[in-house]
Structures are given as C-alpha cells and as structure tokens.
N, C-alpha and C positions, 0 to 999 in steps of 0.2 A: 821663532815665536817664543813669546814669553806668557808664561800662566802664573796668575796668582788666585789662589784658593783664601778666600777670607771667611773663616769658620764662622764669625759672628755677624758678616754681613757688613755692608758700608752704604750708608745714605749716597743715592744717586741724584735723584730728582724725585718729585712728588708720585709718581707712577711706579718708580723704581726704588724702594726705600730700603730695599735689602739685598743688595747686588753680593753674590757670594763667589762669583767665577769671572774673572777679568783675562781677557786674551789679547795681548798685543802682537799683531802680525805687522812685521815690518817688511815690505816688498821692495824688491831690488830696483834700480832706476834701469838695469839693462836687463834683466831676465827673472821671470817669474812662473817658471814652469812649475806645475801641480799647485800653485796658489789658490785657483778656483776650487781644485778637489779639497784642500783642506779647510777652506772657508765654508764649503757643503757640509763637510763633517762636523764642523765646530757650530753650526746652525742647527743640524740633526741632533746633536748631542744635548745641546742647551734647550730644546724642544721637548725633549722626553723626560718627563719628572723623574722617573726611575733612573736613567742614565746619568743625569745631572747629579743625583743625590749620590750616586756611586763615585762620581768624579769627587764631589766635595769630600766623600768621605775617606779617599786615598790617603795613605800613610806616608807614600814615596813617588819618586818619578816612575818607578818601574810600574807600579799598580797603576799609575795616571795612563801611562803610554800603552799598556796591555788593554785596557777599556778604550780608549781613544782608537786604536788600531783595529778593533773589532768593527767598527763603522766604516772603514774602508774598503 
C-alpha cells in the first residue's frame, strides 16, 4: 500500500475538488489475505473527519501507522 498526503489538496473532479489522502492498494494475483480488512480500515478512517485530519497532519510514517493501526 502506498499513501500520499497532499497538504494543499489536489483537484480530482467536480465533487472532489480537494483530495488530501490517496491510498494505492496493489493486490496480488496470487494471495490477498487481509486485503478486505485493510480496505475496511481505510474506509473507516477516511469517513471520520477527526481521524482523517489526524492522518493528514502526520509528520512521519510512524505517526501515520500508529493512527492507522488503532482502527484494526
């Protein structure tokens, strides 16, 4: 999984004019154990305004990982 935090946001389309978090999930063609769990966490975090803002404000990967893992 790759994560981009875009502090000033990026235009995606009319309904999403300031995207600030981008998750790139690259499933395997052989095994995807845990993929649905990770997807569930990503959705849960991005639907909670306070959690989403915490992720955007992270200064490093350790902070990001700590917030992310609290949802699991």
